[in-house]
Backbone as a printed PyTorch tensor [residue, N CA C, xyz], in Angstrom:
tensor([[[ 50.5810, 332.9180, 106.9480],
         [ 51.7280, 333.7250, 107.3440],
         [ 52.5440, 332.9350, 108.3500]],

        [[ 53.8560, 333.1280, 108.3870],
         [ 54.7500, 332.3920, 109.2700],
         [ 54.4840, 332.7180, 110.7270]],

        [[ 54.7760, 331.7470, 111.5710],
         [ 54.5870, 331.9240, 113.0080],
         [ 55.6720, 332.8390, 113.5660]],

        [[ 55.2980, 333.7200, 114.4720],
         [ 56.2470, 334.6410, 115.0960],
         [ 57.1240, 333.9040, 116.0880]],

        [[ 58.3870, 334.2650, 116.1560],
         [ 59.2930, 333.6790, 117.1330],
         [ 58.9950, 334.1690, 118.5380]],

        [[ 58.2500, 335.2570, 118.6710],
         [ 57.9930, 335.8380, 119.9850],
         [ 56.6010, 335.5360, 120.4960]],

        [[ 56.0390, 334.4500, 120.1560],
         [ 54.7790, 334.1100, 120.7600],
         [ 53.8410, 333.3150, 119.8900]],

        [[ 54.2240, 333.0640, 118.6740],
         [ 53.3900, 332.2630, 117.8140],
         [ 52.1420, 332.9790, 117.3220]],

        [[ 52.0580, 334.2780, 117.5410],
         [ 50.8840, 335.0220, 117.0960],
         [ 50.8990, 335.1290, 115.5790]],

        [[ 49.7730, 334.8600, 114.9970],
         [ 49.6330, 335.0460, 113.5590],
         [ 48.4770, 335.9910, 113.3290]],

        [[ 48.5500, 336.8210, 112.3030],
         [ 47.4800, 337.7860, 112.0740],
         [ 46.2040, 337.0920, 111.6230]],

        [[ 45.0930, 337.6980, 111.9690],
         [ 43.8220, 337.1970, 111.4720],
         [ 43.6250, 337.7180, 110.0580]],

        [[ 42.6710, 337.1800, 109.3570],
         [ 42.3970, 337.6510, 108.0040],
         [ 42.0170, 339.1170, 108.0010]],

        [[ 41.2930, 339.5660, 109.0300],
         [ 40.8800, 340.9640, 109.1020],
         [ 42.0890, 341.8830, 109.2340]],

        [[ 43.0680, 341.4960, 110.0520],
         [ 44.2390, 342.3580, 110.2130],
         [ 45.0950, 342.3570, 108.9600]],

        [[ 45.1430, 341.2310, 108.2500],
         [ 45.8870, 341.1890, 106.9900],
         [ 45.2430, 342.1210, 105.9760]],

        [[ 43.9220, 342.1030, 105.9240],
         [ 43.2140, 342.9220, 104.9500],
         [ 43.3460, 344.4040, 105.2790]],

        [[ 43.3590, 344.7460, 106.5570],
         [ 43.4140, 346.1540, 106.9450],
         [ 44.8410, 346.6720, 106.9890]],

        [[ 45.8190, 345.7800, 106.9830],
         [ 47.2100, 346.1990, 107.0590],
         [ 47.6660, 346.5060, 108.4690]],

        [[ 46.8350, 346.2450, 109.4770],
         [ 47.2220, 346.5080, 110.8610],
         [ 48.1810, 345.4270, 111.3480]],

        [[ 48.9360, 345.7580, 112.3610],
         [ 49.8920, 344.8210, 112.9340],
         [ 49.1560, 343.9420, 113.9380]],

        [[ 49.2930, 342.6210, 113.8270],
         [ 48.6080, 341.7330, 114.7680],
         [ 49.2100, 341.8570, 116.1630]],

        [[ 48.4250, 341.4760, 117.1580],
         [ 48.9300, 341.4720, 118.5250],
         [ 50.0120, 340.4060, 118.6430]],

        [[ 51.1130, 340.7610, 119.2480],
         [ 52.2210, 339.8280, 119.4310],
         [ 52.5060, 339.7300, 120.9210]],

        [[ 52.6330, 338.5130, 121.4040],
         [ 52.9540, 338.2840, 122.8120],
         [ 54.2720, 337.5270, 122.8820]],

        [[ 55.0440, 337.8190, 123.9060],
         [ 56.3090, 337.1150, 124.0970],
         [ 56.0260, 335.6650, 124.4790]],

        [[ 56.8290, 334.7820, 123.9490],
         [ 56.7220, 333.3710, 124.3070],
         [ 57.0770, 333.2000, 125.7800]],

        [[ 56.4620, 332.2530, 126.4150],
         [ 56.7720, 331.9400, 127.8010],
         [ 57.7130, 330.7390, 127.8170]],

        [[ 58.9100, 330.9350, 128.3320],
         [ 59.9040, 329.8700, 128.3480],
         [ 59.8840, 329.0720, 129.6330]],

        [[ 59.2900, 329.6420, 130.6790],
         [ 59.3120, 329.0020, 131.9860],
         [ 60.4930, 329.4530, 132.8270]],

        [[ 61.3830, 330.2390, 132.2550],
         [ 62.5160, 330.8070, 132.9850],
         [ 62.1890, 332.2900, 133.1890]],

        [[ 61.9010, 332.6640, 134.4220],
         [ 61.3950, 334.0030, 134.7100],
         [ 62.2770, 335.1110, 134.1410]],

        [[ 63.5870, 335.0050, 134.3030],
         [ 64.4990, 336.0330, 133.8060],
         [ 64.4550, 336.1480, 132.2930]],

        [[ 64.3700, 335.0290, 131.6150],
         [ 64.3090, 335.0170, 130.1510],
         [ 62.9720, 335.5870, 129.6820]],

        [[ 61.8870, 335.1820, 130.3290],
         [ 60.5630, 335.6960, 129.9510],
         [ 60.4960, 337.2120, 130.1180]],

        [[ 61.0690, 337.7260, 131.1900],
         [ 61.0720, 339.1660, 131.4350],
         [ 61.8330, 339.8890, 130.3330]],

        [[ 62.9820, 339.3560, 129.9600],
         [ 63.8020, 339.9890, 128.9210],
         [ 63.1050, 339.9200, 127.5630]],

        [[ 62.5340, 338.7760, 127.2190],
         [ 61.8540, 338.6420, 125.9280],
         [ 60.6710, 339.5930, 125.8010]],

        [[ 60.0260, 339.8920, 126.9190],
         [ 58.8810, 340.8060, 126.8600],
         [ 59.3000, 342.2050, 126.4090]],

        [[ 60.5880, 342.5310, 126.5530],
         [ 61.0870, 343.8400, 126.1330],
         [ 61.1810, 343.9670, 124.6090]],

        [[ 61.1550, 342.8540, 123.9080],
         [ 61.3290, 342.8560, 122.4590],
         [ 59.9910, 342.9040, 121.7120]],

        [[ 58.9200, 342.5980, 122.3950],
         [ 57.6220, 342.4550, 121.7440],
         [ 57.2390, 343.6700, 120.9070]],

        [[ 57.4540, 344.8560, 121.4140],
         [ 57.0230, 346.0560, 120.6990],
         [ 58.1550, 346.7690, 119.9700]],

        [[ 59.2460, 346.0800, 119.7330],
         [ 60.3830, 346.7110, 119.0640],
         [ 60.0100, 347.1910, 117.6600]],

        [[ 59.0360, 346.5660, 117.0430],
         [ 58.6110, 346.9700, 115.6980],
         [ 58.0450, 348.3940, 115.6740]],

        [[ 57.6740, 348.9110, 116.8380],
         [ 57.1270, 350.2680, 116.9150],
         [ 58.2260, 351.3360, 116.9370]],

        [[ 59.4490, 350.9370, 117.1790],
         [ 60.5660, 351.8790, 117.2410],
         [ 61.1170, 352.1600, 115.8460]],

        [[ 61.7300, 353.3240, 115.6850],
         [ 62.4470, 353.5700, 114.4300],
         [ 63.5570, 352.5210, 114.2760]],

        [[ 63.8300, 352.1430, 113.0630],
         [ 64.8220, 351.0950, 112.8080],
         [ 66.1580, 351.4150, 113.4810]],

        [[ 66.5660, 352.6580, 113.4450],
         [ 67.8550, 353.0540, 114.0260],
         [ 67.9180, 352.7950, 115.5300]],

        [[ 66.7930, 352.7420, 116.2180],
         [ 66.7760, 352.5210, 117.6690],
         [ 66.6650, 351.0460, 118.0440]],

        [[ 66.3550, 350.2090, 117.0970],
         [ 66.1440, 348.7880, 117.3900],
         [ 67.4300, 348.0680, 117.7650]],

        [[ 68.5290, 348.4480, 117.1560],
         [ 69.8010, 347.7760, 117.4310],
         [ 70.1380, 347.8580, 118.9130]],

        [[ 69.9730, 349.0210, 119.5110],
         [ 70.2830, 349.1900, 120.9270],
         [ 69.4010, 348.2800, 121.7920]],

        [[ 68.1360, 348.1380, 121.4160],
         [ 67.2350, 347.2620, 122.1640],
         [ 67.7060, 345.8210, 122.0610]],

        [[ 68.0290, 345.3750, 120.8520],
         [ 68.4770, 343.9970, 120.6700],
         [ 69.8010, 343.7340, 121.3870]],

        [[ 70.7120, 344.6880, 121.3670],
         [ 71.9820, 344.5070, 122.0800],
         [ 71.7590, 344.3980, 123.5820]],

        [[ 70.9030, 345.2730, 124.1280],
         [ 70.6200, 345.2310, 125.5700],
         [ 69.9500, 343.9080, 125.9430]],

        [[ 68.9820, 343.4840, 125.1450],
         [ 68.2740, 342.2390, 125.4190],
         [ 69.2300, 341.0480, 125.3120]],

        [[ 70.1020, 341.0730, 124.3240],
         [ 71.0820, 339.9870, 124.1800],
         [ 71.9620, 339.8890, 125.4300]],

        [[ 72.4590, 341.0240, 125.8930],
         [ 73.2990, 341.0360, 127.0980],
         [ 72.5350, 340.5180, 128.3130]],

        [[ 71.2840, 340.9600, 128.4630],
         [ 70.4770, 340.5240, 129.6020],
         [ 70.1520, 339.0320, 129.5270]],

        [[ 69.8950, 338.5280, 128.3280],
         [ 69.6380, 337.0970, 128.1720],
         [ 70.8700, 336.2770, 128.5460]],

        [[ 72.0290, 336.7250, 128.1000],
         [ 73.2670, 336.0080, 128.4480],
         [ 73.4640, 335.9620, 129.9500]],

        [[ 73.2670, 337.1200, 130.6120],
         [ 73.4270, 337.1570, 132.0750],
         [ 72.4130, 336.2430, 132.7620]],

        [[ 71.1820, 336.2790, 132.3030],
         [ 70.1340, 335.4540, 132.8980],
         [ 70.4270, 333.9670, 132.7170]],

        [[ 70.8060, 333.5940, 131.5080],
         [ 71.0990, 332.1860, 131.2420],
         [ 72.3720, 331.7270, 131.9510]],

        [[ 73.3830, 332.5860, 132.0190],
         [ 74.6030, 332.2420, 132.7450],
         [ 74.2990, 332.0270, 134.2200]],

        [[ 73.4390, 332.8610, 134.7990],
         [ 73.0700, 332.7260, 136.2090],
         [ 72.3250, 331.4170, 136.4300]],

        [[ 71.4210, 331.0590, 135.4930],
         [ 70.6890, 329.8040, 135.6140],
         [ 71.6390, 328.6110, 135.5280]],

        [[ 72.6250, 328.6690, 134.6410],
         [ 73.5880, 327.5790, 134.5070],
         [ 74.4340, 327.4390, 135.7670]],

        [[ 74.8420, 328.5520, 136.3420],
         [ 75.6450, 328.5200, 137.5640],
         [ 74.8590, 327.9040, 138.7120]],

        [[ 73.6020, 328.2300, 138.8070],
         [ 72.7590, 327.7080, 139.8700],
         [ 72.4920, 326.2090, 139.6760]],

        [[ 72.4570, 325.7610, 138.4230],
         [ 72.1480, 324.3600, 138.1390],
         [ 73.3560, 323.4350, 138.3200]],

        [[ 74.5680, 323.9930, 138.2470],
         [ 75.7790, 323.1920, 138.3750],
         [ 76.0650, 322.8750, 139.8410]],

        [[ 76.4750, 321.6510, 140.1030],
         [ 76.9060, 321.3380, 141.4780],
         [ 78.1970, 322.0840, 141.7950]],

        [[ 78.3990, 322.3620, 143.0300],
         [ 79.5970, 323.0870, 143.4680],
         [ 80.8170, 322.1890, 143.2610]],

        [[ 81.7670, 322.6670, 142.4420],
         [ 82.9750, 321.8910, 142.1540],
         [ 84.0050, 321.9860, 143.2750]],

        [[ 83.8100, 322.8650, 144.2510],
         [ 84.7830, 323.0610, 145.3120],
         [ 84.9370, 321.8250, 146.1820]],

        [[ 83.8760, 321.0410, 146.3200],
         [ 83.9360, 319.8720, 147.1790],
         [ 84.4500, 318.6350, 146.4790]],

        [[ 84.7680, 318.7170, 145.2210],
         [ 85.1900, 317.5310, 144.4650],
         [ 86.6510, 317.2560, 144.6100]]])
């Protein structure tokens, strides 16, 4: 079975045979804000499909804010140039 984008978890043969959902863990990126946001997506499969869009939209917005903040912090201050 293909590797999950959210942690690389793959089902064991027992879970495949029983039809149960394997344990899925969020990948650790090393960026605390990103890791926190990704952890919100791990159990999205448990929600009704109609509710998943709102979760993905919220997570997308939070990821953008987190990554934008990291980029701003990493850039040297252009005011002194």
